[in-house]
All heavy atoms as a GROMACS GRO file, in nm:
protein
  541
    1MET      N    1   0.636   1.292  -2.997
    1MET     CA    2   0.527   1.325  -2.918
    1MET      C    3   0.411   1.212  -2.932
    1MET      O    4   0.350   1.176  -2.841
    1MET     CB    5   0.471   1.463  -2.957
    1MET     CG    6   0.358   1.498  -2.864
    1MET     SD    7   0.426   1.528  -2.686
    1MET     CE    8   0.279   1.584  -2.600
    2ASN      N    9   0.390   1.171  -3.049
    2ASN     CA   10   0.289   1.061  -3.081
    2ASN      C   11   0.335   0.933  -3.002
    2ASN      O   12   0.245   0.864  -2.969
    2ASN     CB   13   0.273   1.040  -3.227
    2ASN     CG   14   0.182   1.150  -3.280
    2ASN    OD1   15   0.106   1.211  -3.220
    2ASN    ND2   16   0.191   1.160  -3.418
    3THR      N   17   0.460   0.904  -2.997
    3THR     CA   18   0.505   0.785  -2.930
    3THR      C   19   0.467   0.796  -2.789
    3THR      O   20   0.427   0.691  -2.742
    3THR     CB   21   0.672   0.777  -2.942
    3THR    OG1   22   0.696   0.771  -3.078
    3THR    CG2   23   0.709   0.650  -2.882
    4ILE      N   24   0.485   0.901  -2.716
    4ILE     CA   25   0.444   0.916  -2.581
    4ILE      C   26   0.295   0.904  -2.558
    4ILE      O   27   0.241   0.825  -2.471
    4ILE     CB   28   0.502   1.049  -2.522
    4ILE    CG1   29   0.644   1.052  -2.518
    4ILE    CG2   30   0.434   1.071  -2.382
    4ILE    CD1   31   0.701   1.193  -2.486
    5LYS      N   32   0.217   0.954  -2.645
    5LYS     CA   33   0.079   0.945  -2.653
    5LYS      C   34   0.030   0.805  -2.674
    5LYS      O   35  -0.056   0.762  -2.607
    5LYS     CB   36   0.014   1.041  -2.767
    5LYS     CG   37  -0.143   1.035  -2.762
    5LYS     CD   38  -0.191   1.135  -2.874
    5LYS     CE   39  -0.336   1.127  -2.870
    5LYS     NZ   40  -0.391   1.210  -2.980
    6ASP      N   41   0.094   0.733  -2.770
    6ASP     CA   42   0.063   0.599  -2.801
    6ASP      C   43   0.096   0.507  -2.680
    6ASP      O   44   0.017   0.421  -2.642
    6ASP     CB   45   0.127   0.549  -2.923
    6ASP     CG   46   0.068   0.609  -3.049
    6ASP    OD1   47  -0.054   0.647  -3.051
    6ASP    OD2   48   0.146   0.631  -3.137
    7ALA      N   49   0.203   0.531  -2.616
    7ALA     CA   50   0.243   0.466  -2.496
    7ALA      C   51   0.137   0.478  -2.374
    7ALA      O   52   0.114   0.384  -2.326
    7ALA     CB   53   0.390   0.502  -2.450
    8ALA      N   54   0.103   0.606  -2.354
    8ALA     CA   55   0.012   0.647  -2.266
    8ALA      C   56  -0.141   0.565  -2.292
    8ALA      O   57  -0.201   0.517  -2.208
    8ALA     CB   58  -0.015   0.777  -2.239
    9ASN      N   59  -0.175   0.563  -2.428
    9ASN     CA   60  -0.301   0.507  -2.461
    9ASN      C   61  -0.280   0.345  -2.438
    9ASN      O   62  -0.388   0.283  -2.395
    9ASN     CB   63  -0.325   0.538  -2.603
    9ASN     CG   64  -0.382   0.674  -2.618
    9ASN    OD1   65  -0.429   0.735  -2.527
    9ASN    ND2   66  -0.358   0.736  -2.735
   10TYR      N   67  -0.162   0.294  -2.464
   10TYR     CA   68  -0.145   0.154  -2.446
   10TYR      C   69  -0.166   0.114  -2.300
   10TYR      O   70  -0.239   0.013  -2.260
   10TYR     CB   71  -0.010   0.110  -2.494
   10TYR     CG   72   0.040  -0.029  -2.433
   10TYR    CD1   73  -0.020  -0.140  -2.495
   10TYR    CD2   74   0.125  -0.024  -2.327
   10TYR    CE1   75   0.019  -0.262  -2.445
   10TYR    CE2   76   0.166  -0.157  -2.276
   10TYR     CZ   77   0.115  -0.270  -2.344
   10TYR     OH   78   0.152  -0.396  -2.291
   11VAL      N   79  -0.104   0.189  -2.205
   11VAL     CA   80  -0.118   0.163  -2.062
   11VAL      C   81  -0.265   0.182  -2.024
   11VAL      O   82  -0.325   0.080  -1.953
   11VAL     CB   83  -0.027   0.262  -1.985
   11VAL    CG1   84  -0.056   0.243  -1.833
   11VAL    CG2   85   0.113   0.229  -2.009
   12GLY      N   86  -0.340   0.285  -2.079
   12GLY     CA   87  -0.472   0.306  -2.034
   12GLY      C   88  -0.569   0.184  -2.091
   12GLY      O   89  -0.645   0.141  -2.016
   13ASP      N   90  -0.546   0.146  -2.209
   13ASP     CA   91  -0.630   0.026  -2.266
   13ASP      C   92  -0.590  -0.104  -2.203
   13ASP      O   93  -0.678  -0.185  -2.165
   13ASP     CB   94  -0.593   0.014  -2.413
   13ASP     CG   95  -0.665   0.127  -2.489
   13ASP    OD1   96  -0.779   0.181  -2.462
   13ASP    OD2   97  -0.622   0.176  -2.607
   14LYS      N   98  -0.461  -0.130  -2.165
   14LYS     CA   99  -0.419  -0.237  -2.096
   14LYS      C  100  -0.501  -0.247  -1.956
   14LYS      O  101  -0.547  -0.347  -1.913
   14LYS     CB  102  -0.269  -0.239  -2.089
   14LYS     CG  103  -0.218  -0.376  -2.036
   14LYS     CD  104  -0.227  -0.480  -2.154
   14LYS     CE  105  -0.160  -0.608  -2.113
   14LYS     NZ  106  -0.181  -0.723  -2.191
   15PHE      N  107  -0.501  -0.140  -1.887
   15PHE     CA  108  -0.564  -0.125  -1.745
   15PHE      C  109  -0.705  -0.157  -1.777
   15PHE      O  110  -0.764  -0.234  -1.684
   15PHE     CB  111  -0.532  -0.002  -1.686
   15PHE     CG  112  -0.601   0.022  -1.568
   15PHE    CD1  113  -0.553  -0.033  -1.446
   15PHE    CD2  114  -0.722   0.113  -1.560
   15PHE    CE1  115  -0.620  -0.014  -1.326
   15PHE    CE2  116  -0.787   0.108  -1.424
   15PHE     CZ  117  -0.736   0.050  -1.311
   16GLN      N  118  -0.770  -0.091  -1.863
   16GLN     CA  119  -0.917  -0.108  -1.881
   16GLN      C  120  -0.944  -0.257  -1.920
   16GLN      O  121  -1.055  -0.313  -1.890
   16GLN     CB  122  -0.978  -0.014  -1.985
   16GLN     CG  123  -0.980   0.135  -1.946
   16GLN     CD  124  -1.019   0.225  -2.043
   16GLN    OE1  125  -1.001   0.193  -2.180
   16GLN    NE2  126  -1.071   0.337  -2.014
   17GLY      N  127  -0.858  -0.319  -1.997
   17GLY     CA  128  -0.885  -0.450  -2.042
   17GLY      C  129  -0.874  -0.552  -1.918
   17GLY      O  130  -0.948  -0.650  -1.899
   18THR      N  131  -0.775  -0.525  -1.822
   18THR     CA  132  -0.764  -0.592  -1.709
   18THR      C  133  -0.871  -0.575  -1.617
   18THR      O  134  -0.928  -0.679  -1.555
   18THR     CB  135  -0.620  -0.558  -1.642
   18THR    OG1  136  -0.514  -0.582  -1.729
   18THR    CG2  137  -0.596  -0.635  -1.510
   19THR      N  138  -0.926  -0.455  -1.612
   19THR     CA  139  -1.040  -0.427  -1.528
   19THR      C  140  -1.162  -0.507  -1.572
   19THR      O  141  -1.244  -0.556  -1.502
   19THR     CB  142  -1.079  -0.275  -1.521
   19THR    OG1  143  -0.950  -0.206  -1.471
   19THR    CG2  144  -1.192  -0.242  -1.432
   20ALA      N  145  -1.185  -0.507  -1.708
   20ALA     CA  146  -1.297  -0.569  -1.765
   20ALA      C  147  -1.286  -0.724  -1.741
   20ALA      O  148  -1.391  -0.794  -1.713
   20ALA     CB  149  -1.304  -0.542  -1.922
   21GLN      N  150  -1.160  -0.773  -1.746
   21GLN     CA  151  -1.141  -0.915  -1.717
   21GLN      C  152  -1.177  -0.963  -1.579
   21GLN      O  153  -1.244  -1.051  -1.552
   21GLN     CB  154  -0.990  -0.955  -1.747
   21GLN     CG  155  -0.976  -1.111  -1.722
   21GLN     CD  156  -0.830  -1.142  -1.757
   21GLN    OE1  157  -0.732  -1.058  -1.769
   21GLN    NE2  158  -0.805  -1.271  -1.752
   22ALA      N  159  -1.146  -0.873  -1.481
   22ALA     CA  160  -1.182  -0.887  -1.338
   22ALA      C  161  -1.320  -0.892  -1.325
   22ALA      O  162  -1.386  -0.969  -1.253
   22ALA     CB  163  -1.110  -0.795  -1.254
   23SER      N  164  -1.388  -0.798  -1.393
   23SER     CA  165  -1.538  -0.776  -1.374
   23SER      C  166  -1.602  -0.904  -1.448
   23SER      O  167  -1.705  -0.947  -1.381
   23SER     CB  168  -1.584  -0.651  -1.447
   23SER     OG  169  -1.724  -0.645  -1.436
   24LYS      N  170  -1.559  -0.942  -1.544
   24LYS     CA  171  -1.603  -1.065  -1.612
   24LYS      C  172  -1.603  -1.181  -1.526
   24LYS      O  173  -1.693  -1.258  -1.520
   24LYS     CB  174  -1.534  -1.101  -1.753
   24LYS     CG  175  -1.568  -1.219  -1.833
   24LYS     CD  176  -1.474  -1.248  -1.936
   24LYS     CE  177  -1.356  -1.320  -1.886
   24LYS     NZ  178  -1.269  -1.376  -1.980
   25GLU      N  179  -1.489  -1.211  -1.464
   25GLU     CA  180  -1.471  -1.317  -1.366
   25GLU      C  181  -1.571  -1.311  -1.253
   25GLU      O  182  -1.614  -1.418  -1.212
   25GLU     CB  183  -1.325  -1.334  -1.336
   25GLU     CG  184  -1.230  -1.372  -1.444
   25GLU     CD  185  -1.269  -1.502  -1.515
   25GLU    OE1  186  -1.303  -1.600  -1.440
   25GLU    OE2  187  -1.243  -1.514  -1.634
   26ALA      N  188  -1.585  -1.199  -1.199
   26ALA     CA  189  -1.672  -1.175  -1.093
   26ALA      C  190  -1.818  -1.212  -1.134
   26ALA      O  191  -1.889  -1.287  -1.059
   26ALA     CB  192  -1.668  -1.027  -1.038
   27ASN      N  193  -1.855  -1.160  -1.256
   27ASN     CA  194  -1.990  -1.191  -1.291
   27ASN      C  195  -2.000  -1.339  -1.330
   27ASN      O  196  -2.112  -1.406  -1.310
   27ASN     CB  197  -2.026  -1.103  -1.429
   27ASN     CG  198  -2.072  -0.959  -1.381
   27ASN    OD1  199  -2.133  -0.939  -1.295
   27ASN    ND2  200  -2.003  -0.864  -1.459
   28LYS      N  201  -1.903  -1.398  -1.376
   28LYS     CA  202  -1.920  -1.539  -1.411
   28LYS      C  203  -1.926  -1.622  -1.285
   28LYS      O  204  -2.002  -1.712  -1.287
   28LYS     CB  205  -1.771  -1.587  -1.471
   28LYS     CG  206  -1.757  -1.729  -1.515
   28LYS     CD  207  -1.628  -1.750  -1.585
   28LYS     CE  208  -1.601  -1.889  -1.611
   28LYS     NZ  209  -1.474  -1.917  -1.686
   29SER      N  210  -1.860  -1.586  -1.178
   29SER     CA  211  -1.880  -1.651  -1.039
   29SER      C  212  -2.040  -1.635  -0.999
   29SER      O  213  -2.089  -1.727  -0.947
   29SER     CB  214  -1.790  -1.593  -0.941
   29SER     OG  215  -1.663  -1.623  -0.981
   30ILE      N  216  -2.089  -1.506  -1.008
   30ILE     CA  217  -2.234  -1.496  -0.970
   30ILE      C  218  -2.320  -1.574  -1.051
   30ILE      O  219  -2.410  -1.643  -1.014
   30ILE     CB  220  -2.260  -1.343  -0.978
   30ILE    CG1  221  -2.197  -1.268  -0.879
   30ILE    CG2  222  -2.402  -1.326  -0.960
   30ILE    CD1  223  -2.180  -1.118  -0.898
   31ALA      N  224  -2.292  -1.585  -1.185
   31ALA     CA  225  -2.376  -1.648  -1.275
   31ALA      C  226  -2.385  -1.803  -1.251
   31ALA      O  227  -2.486  -1.873  -1.278
   31ALA     CB  228  -2.330  -1.632  -1.424
   32LYS      N  229  -2.271  -1.856  -1.194
   32LYS     CA  230  -2.262  -1.989  -1.165
   32LYS      C  231  -2.305  -2.039  -1.037
   32LYS      O  232  -2.322  -2.161  -0.990
   32LYS     CB  233  -2.102  -2.040  -1.184
   32LYS     CG  234  -2.061  -2.051  -1.316
   32LYS     CD  235  -1.918  -2.101  -1.313
   32LYS     CE  236  -1.862  -2.150  -1.461
   32LYS     NZ  237  -1.734  -2.211  -1.447
   33ASP      N  238  -2.333  -1.940  -0.943
   33ASP     CA  239  -2.376  -1.959  -0.808
   33ASP      C  240  -2.514  -1.996  -0.799
   33ASP      O  241  -2.601  -1.914  -0.817
   33ASP     CB  242  -2.340  -1.838  -0.716
   33ASP     CG  243  -2.359  -1.858  -0.566
   33ASP    OD1  244  -2.407  -1.967  -0.527
   33ASP    OD2  245  -2.310  -1.765  -0.488
   34SER      N  246  -2.545  -2.123  -0.765
   34SER     CA  247  -2.686  -2.163  -0.750
   34SER      C  248  -2.766  -2.111  -0.632
   34SER      O  249  -2.884  -2.122  -0.616
   34SER     CB  250  -2.690  -2.322  -0.745
   34SER     OG  251  -2.610  -2.380  -0.629
   35ASN      N  252  -2.685  -2.054  -0.545
   35ASN     CA  253  -2.755  -1.978  -0.425
   35ASN      C  254  -2.804  -1.828  -0.449
   35ASN      O  255  -2.864  -1.778  -0.364
   35ASN     CB  256  -2.658  -1.982  -0.307
   35ASN     CG  257  -2.620  -2.118  -0.261
   35ASN    OD1  258  -2.706  -2.205  -0.247
   35ASN    ND2  259  -2.489  -2.142  -0.219
   36VAL      N  260  -2.771  -1.798  -0.580
   36VAL     CA  261  -2.819  -1.662  -0.621
   36VAL      C  262  -2.952  -1.676  -0.682
   36VAL      O  263  -2.965  -1.769  -0.770
   36VAL     CB  264  -2.703  -1.597  -0.691
   36VAL    CG1  265  -2.748  -1.464  -0.747
   36VAL    CG2  266  -2.573  -1.582  -0.617
   37PRO      N  267  -3.038  -1.573  -0.676
   37PRO     CA  268  -3.172  -1.576  -0.750
   37PRO      C  269  -3.147  -1.592  -0.911
   37PRO      O  270  -3.037  -1.536  -0.952
   37PRO     CB  271  -3.239  -1.444  -0.717
   37PRO     CG  272  -3.177  -1.417  -0.581
   37PRO     CD  273  -3.033  -1.460  -0.585
   38VAL      N  274  -3.230  -1.661  -0.972
   38VAL     CA  275  -3.221  -1.674  -1.111
   38VAL      C  276  -3.195  -1.542  -1.192
   38VAL      O  277  -3.117  -1.522  -1.286
   38VAL     CB  278  -3.326  -1.756  -1.182
   38VAL    CG1  279  -3.318  -1.774  -1.324
   38VAL    CG2  280  -3.315  -1.892  -1.122
   39SER      N  281  -3.276  -1.443  -1.163
   39SER     CA  282  -3.279  -1.315  -1.216
   39SER      C  283  -3.139  -1.243  -1.215
   39SER      O  284  -3.087  -1.194  -1.314
   39SER     CB  285  -3.386  -1.228  -1.180
   39SER     OG  286  -3.365  -1.189  -1.038
   40THR      N  287  -3.080  -1.258  -1.092
   40THR     CA  288  -2.947  -1.211  -1.075
   40THR      C  289  -2.834  -1.280  -1.145
   40THR      O  290  -2.744  -1.211  -1.207
   40THR     CB  291  -2.908  -1.204  -0.918
   40THR    OG1  292  -3.014  -1.136  -0.856
   40THR    CG2  293  -2.784  -1.150  -0.892
   41ARG      N  294  -2.855  -1.416  -1.155
   41ARG     CA  295  -2.762  -1.488  -1.240
   41ARG      C  296  -2.776  -1.461  -1.387
   41ARG      O  297  -2.673  -1.452  -1.457
   41ARG     CB  298  -2.798  -1.645  -1.205
   41ARG     CG  299  -2.764  -1.690  -1.074
   41ARG     CD  300  -2.813  -1.830  -1.041
   41ARG     NE  301  -2.721  -1.924  -1.123
   41ARG     CZ  302  -2.746  -2.048  -1.128
   41ARG    NH1  303  -2.847  -2.098  -1.080
   41ARG    NH2  304  -2.661  -2.117  -1.213
   42MET      N  305  -2.888  -1.446  -1.437
   42MET     CA  306  -2.905  -1.400  -1.568
   42MET      C  307  -2.854  -1.262  -1.606
   42MET      O  308  -2.783  -1.249  -1.711
   42MET     CB  309  -3.068  -1.406  -1.618
   42MET     CG  310  -3.124  -1.541  -1.607
   42MET     SD  311  -3.072  -1.652  -1.720
   42MET     CE  312  -3.131  -1.587  -1.866
   43ARG      N  313  -2.871  -1.166  -1.518
   43ARG     CA  314  -2.819  -1.036  -1.533
   43ARG      C  315  -2.665  -1.048  -1.532
   43ARG      O  316  -2.591  -0.979  -1.610
   43ARG     CB  317  -2.858  -0.938  -1.432
   43ARG     CG  318  -2.821  -0.795  -1.448
   43ARG     CD  319  -2.879  -0.694  -1.364
   43ARG     NE  320  -3.021  -0.726  -1.334
   43ARG     CZ  321  -3.078  -0.749  -1.205
   43ARG    NH1  322  -2.999  -0.734  -1.096
   43ARG    NH2  323  -3.196  -0.784  -1.184
   44ALA      N  324  -2.604  -1.127  -1.445
   44ALA     CA  325  -2.452  -1.143  -1.427
   44ALA      C  326  -2.395  -1.209  -1.560
   44ALA      O  327  -2.286  -1.168  -1.603
   44ALA     CB  328  -2.420  -1.217  -1.306
   45ALA      N  329  -2.479  -1.301  -1.613
   45ALA     CA  330  -2.433  -1.377  -1.739
   45ALA      C  331  -2.426  -1.261  -1.863
   45ALA      O  332  -2.336  -1.261  -1.931
   45ALA     CB  333  -2.531  -1.496  -1.772
   46GLY      N  334  -2.531  -1.183  -1.860
   46GLY     CA  335  -2.521  -1.077  -1.961
   46GLY      C  336  -2.415  -0.973  -1.938
   46GLY      O  337  -2.353  -0.941  -2.031
   47ASP      N  338  -2.398  -0.936  -1.811
   47ASP     CA  339  -2.283  -0.853  -1.786
   47ASP      C  340  -2.147  -0.914  -1.819
   47ASP      O  341  -2.066  -0.848  -1.859
   47ASP     CB  342  -2.295  -0.809  -1.635
   47ASP     CG  343  -2.410  -0.715  -1.602
   47ASP    OD1  344  -2.465  -0.666  -1.707
   47ASP    OD2  345  -2.442  -0.692  -1.488
   48MET      N  346  -2.143  -1.041  -1.792
   48MET     CA  347  -2.009  -1.111  -1.811
   48MET      C  348  -1.987  -1.110  -1.972
   48MET      O  349  -1.874  -1.077  -2.012
   48MET     CB  350  -2.023  -1.253  -1.779
   48MET     CG  351  -1.913  -1.332  -1.806
   48MET     SD  352  -1.925  -1.519  -1.773
   48MET     CE  353  -2.029  -1.557  -1.923
   49MET      N  354  -2.080  -1.128  -2.055
   49MET     CA  355  -2.056  -1.121  -2.190
   49MET      C  356  -2.026  -0.981  -2.238
   49MET      O  357  -1.931  -0.965  -2.327
   49MET     CB  358  -2.189  -1.159  -2.272
   49MET     CG  359  -2.229  -1.306  -2.256
   49MET     SD  360  -2.098  -1.421  -2.277
   49MET     CE  361  -2.080  -1.406  -2.461
   50SER      N  362  -2.091  -0.886  -2.186
   50SER     CA  363  -2.050  -0.738  -2.210
   50SER      C  364  -1.906  -0.711  -2.174
   50SER      O  365  -1.825  -0.652  -2.243
   50SER     CB  366  -2.143  -0.642  -2.146
   50SER     OG  367  -2.103  -0.514  -2.164
   51ASP      N  368  -1.868  -0.760  -2.056
   51ASP     CA  369  -1.730  -0.741  -2.004
   51ASP      C  370  -1.622  -0.807  -2.096
   51ASP      O  371  -1.521  -0.761  -2.132
   51ASP     CB  372  -1.711  -0.794  -1.860
   51ASP     CG  373  -1.791  -0.705  -1.752
   51ASP    OD1  374  -1.814  -0.588  -1.787
   51ASP    OD2  375  -1.832  -0.763  -1.652
   52LYS      N  376  -1.669  -0.920  -2.144
   52LYS     CA  377  -1.574  -0.997  -2.230
   52LYS      C  378  -1.554  -0.921  -2.364
   52LYS      O  379  -1.440  -0.909  -2.413
   52LYS     CB  380  -1.630  -1.134  -2.261
   52LYS     CG  381  -1.545  -1.228  -2.340
   52LYS     CD  382  -1.600  -1.366  -2.352
   52LYS     CE  383  -1.499  -1.457  -2.433
   52LYS     NZ  384  -1.524  -1.596  -2.434
   53MET      N  385  -1.658  -0.864  -2.422
   53MET     CA  386  -1.640  -0.780  -2.536
   53MET      C  387  -1.561  -0.661  -2.503
   53MET      O  388  -1.477  -0.632  -2.583
   53MET     CB  389  -1.782  -0.743  -2.595
   53MET     CG  390  -1.858  -0.870  -2.646
   53MET     SD  391  -2.022  -0.830  -2.708
   53MET     CE  392  -2.056  -0.665  -2.695
   54ASP      N  393  -1.585  -0.602  -2.394
   54ASP     CA  394  -1.506  -0.488  -2.357
   54ASP      C  395  -1.353  -0.521  -2.336
   54ASP      O  396  -1.264  -0.450  -2.391
   54ASP     CB  397  -1.536  -0.417  -2.225
   54ASP     CG  398  -1.674  -0.338  -2.244
   54ASP    OD1  399  -1.721  -0.319  -2.355
   54ASP    OD2  400  -1.736  -0.316  -2.139
   55GLN      N  401  -1.329  -0.632  -2.275
   55GLN     CA  402  -1.193  -0.678  -2.256
   55GLN      C  403  -1.122  -0.714  -2.387
   55GLN      O  404  -1.013  -0.656  -2.406
   55GLN     CB  405  -1.190  -0.815  -2.183
   55GLN     CG  406  -1.051  -0.879  -2.161
   55GLN     CD  407  -1.066  -1.017  -2.100
   55GLN    OE1  408  -1.170  -1.070  -2.078
   55GLN    NE2  409  -0.946  -1.082  -2.090
   56HIS      N  410  -1.185  -0.762  -2.483
   56HIS     CA  411  -1.124  -0.786  -2.613
   56HIS      C  412  -1.102  -0.663  -2.689
   56HIS      O  413  -0.987  -0.646  -2.757
   56HIS     CB  414  -1.209  -0.894  -2.690
   56HIS     CG  415  -1.195  -1.038  -2.644
   56HIS    ND1  416  -1.083  -1.106  -2.640
   56HIS    CD2  417  -1.283  -1.115  -2.577
   56HIS    CE1  418  -1.089  -1.222  -2.594
   56HIS    NE2  419  -1.227  -1.238  -2.544
   57SER      N  420  -1.191  -0.580  -2.679
   57SER     CA  421  -1.189  -0.448  -2.743
   57SER      C  422  -1.060  -0.369  -2.695
   57SER      O  423  -0.980  -0.321  -2.767
   57SER     CB  424  -1.306  -0.369  -2.727
   57SER     OG  425  -1.288  -0.227  -2.782
   58HIS      N  426  -1.054  -0.364  -2.563
   58HIS     CA  427  -0.939  -0.284  -2.500
   58HIS      C  428  -0.803  -0.351  -2.536
   58HIS      O  429  -0.706  -0.275  -2.557
   58HIS     CB  430  -0.959  -0.266  -2.356
   58HIS     CG  431  -1.063  -0.169  -2.316
   58HIS    ND1  432  -1.069  -0.034  -2.356
   58HIS    CD2  433  -1.186  -0.186  -2.259
   58HIS    CE1  434  -1.178   0.014  -2.314
   58HIS    NE2  435  -1.249  -0.070  -2.254
   59GLU      N  436  -0.806  -0.494  -2.536
   59GLU     CA  437  -0.688  -0.564  -2.556
   59GLU      C  438  -0.630  -0.538  -2.701
   59GLU      O  439  -0.524  -0.523  -2.739
   59GLU     CB  440  -0.685  -0.708  -2.529
   59GLU     CG  441  -0.690  -0.741  -2.384
   59GLU     CD  442  -0.728  -0.895  -2.362
   59GLU    OE1  443  -0.769  -0.968  -2.451
   59GLU    OE2  444  -0.718  -0.920  -2.241
   60ALA      N  445  -0.729  -0.528  -2.800
   60ALA     CA  446  -0.694  -0.505  -2.934
   60ALA      C  447  -0.651  -0.357  -2.960
   60ALA      O  448  -0.543  -0.332  -3.027
   60ALA     CB  449  -0.809  -0.528  -3.026
   61GLU      N  450  -0.713  -0.265  -2.880
   61GLU     CA  451  -0.667  -0.134  -2.893
   61GLU      C  452  -0.532  -0.112  -2.830
   61GLU      O  453  -0.438  -0.039  -2.888
   61GLU     CB  454  -0.766  -0.036  -2.816
   61GLU     CG  455  -0.901  -0.018  -2.888
   61GLU     CD  456  -0.989   0.071  -2.817
   61GLU    OE1  457  -0.948   0.154  -2.731
   61GLU    OE2  458  -1.114   0.054  -2.844
   62ALA      N  459  -0.506  -0.188  -2.720
   62ALA     CA  460  -0.375  -0.179  -2.657
   62ALA      C  461  -0.263  -0.236  -2.755
   62ALA      O  462  -0.159  -0.185  -2.761
   62ALA     CB  463  -0.376  -0.257  -2.527
   63LYS      N  464  -0.306  -0.342  -2.822
   63LYS     CA  465  -0.202  -0.392  -2.919
   63LYS      C  466  -0.162  -0.290  -3.018
   63LYS      O  467  -0.042  -0.276  -3.052
   63LYS     CB  468  -0.251  -0.525  -2.974
   63LYS     CG  469  -0.157  -0.595  -3.069
   63LYS     CD  470  -0.226  -0.730  -3.108
   63LYS     CE  471  -0.121  -0.804  -3.205
   63LYS     NZ  472  -0.172  -0.935  -3.250
   64VAL      N  473  -0.269  -0.220  -3.072
   64VAL     CA  474  -0.253  -0.130  -3.182
   64VAL      C  475  -0.158  -0.007  -3.128
   64VAL      O  476  -0.069   0.029  -3.190
   64VAL     CB  477  -0.380  -0.068  -3.228
   64VAL    CG1  478  -0.361   0.050  -3.326
   64VAL    CG2  479  -0.457  -0.180  -3.320
   65HIS      N  480  -0.190   0.043  -3.007
   65HIS     CA  481  -0.110   0.145  -2.952
   65HIS      C  482   0.028   0.091  -2.919
   65HIS      O  483   0.132   0.180  -2.942
   65HIS     CB  484  -0.178   0.192  -2.829
   65HIS     CG  485  -0.303   0.268  -2.846
   65HIS    ND1  486  -0.310   0.381  -2.920
   65HIS    CD2  487  -0.433   0.257  -2.804
   65HIS    CE1  488  -0.438   0.424  -2.939
   65HIS    NE2  489  -0.510   0.351  -2.861
   66LYS      N  490   0.058  -0.023  -2.886
   66LYS     CA  491   0.186  -0.076  -2.852
   66LYS      C  492   0.267  -0.086  -2.977
   66LYS      O  493   0.388  -0.027  -2.985
   66LYS     CB  494   0.174  -0.216  -2.798
   66LYS     CG  495   0.308  -0.275  -2.759
   66LYS     CD  496   0.292  -0.419  -2.696
   66LYS     CE  497   0.431  -0.469  -2.652
   66LYS     NZ  498   0.403  -0.598  -2.591
   67GLU      N  499   0.213  -0.122  -3.090
   67GLU     CA  500   0.281  -0.123  -3.225
   67GLU      C  501   0.314   0.017  -3.269
   67GLU      O  502   0.417   0.036  -3.316
   67GLU     CB  503   0.198  -0.201  -3.317
   67GLU     CG  504   0.196  -0.355  -3.291
   67GLU     CD  505   0.325  -0.416  -3.288
   67GLU    OE1  506   0.416  -0.388  -3.374
   67GLU    OE2  507   0.350  -0.492  -3.193
   68LYS      N  508   0.212   0.112  -3.258
   68LYS     CA  509   0.236   0.246  -3.299
   68LYS      C  510   0.347   0.309  -3.218
   68LYS      O  511   0.422   0.390  -3.269
   68LYS     CB  512   0.109   0.325  -3.289
   68LYS     CG  513   0.008   0.294  -3.406
   68LYS     CD  514  -0.125   0.367  -3.381
   68LYS     CE  515  -0.117   0.511  -3.395
   68LYS     NZ  516  -0.244   0.581  -3.381
   69SER      N  517   0.362   0.281  -3.085
   69SER     CA  518   0.457   0.342  -3.006
   69SER      C  519   0.593   0.302  -3.043
   69SER      O  520   0.694   0.364  -3.011
   69SER     CB  521   0.438   0.323  -2.857
   69SER     OG  522   0.457   0.188  -2.822
   70LYS      N  523   0.615   0.181  -3.107
   70LYS     CA  524   0.738   0.125  -3.142
   70LYS      C  525   0.805   0.204  -3.262
   70LYS      O  526   0.919   0.202  -3.287
   70LYS     CB  527   0.734  -0.014  -3.186
   70LYS     CG  528   0.709  -0.114  -3.069
   70LYS     CD  529   0.697  -0.258  -3.125
   70LYS     CE  530   0.680  -0.352  -3.002
   70LYS     NZ  531   0.648  -0.489  -3.060
   71HIS      N  532   0.717   0.277  -3.343
   71HIS     CA  533   0.765   0.336  -3.464
   71HIS      C  534   0.785   0.495  -3.448
   71HIS      O  535   0.735   0.554  -3.374
   71HIS     CB  536   0.676   0.305  -3.575
   71HIS     CG  537   0.658   0.166  -3.606
   71HIS    ND1  538   0.752   0.086  -3.671
   71HIS    CD2  539   0.549   0.080  -3.579
   71HIS    CE1  540   0.713  -0.038  -3.662
   71HIS    NE2  541   0.586  -0.048  -3.615
   0.00000   0.00000   0.00000
């Protein structure tokens, strides 16, 4: 039963990591766009850093769940 739960958690964390990566890239594009107001660019840069931390966190959790589901 734990193997199924760990596999489901792996899929969920992998999906959340991918979503955070997509958001990070979108915010990165906004932060680099010189046609966007500075305040928006600064907010996007901050959001990008938050998304990057979320991405790494979810990827690490996914790795743990993947390893646990093997046993």
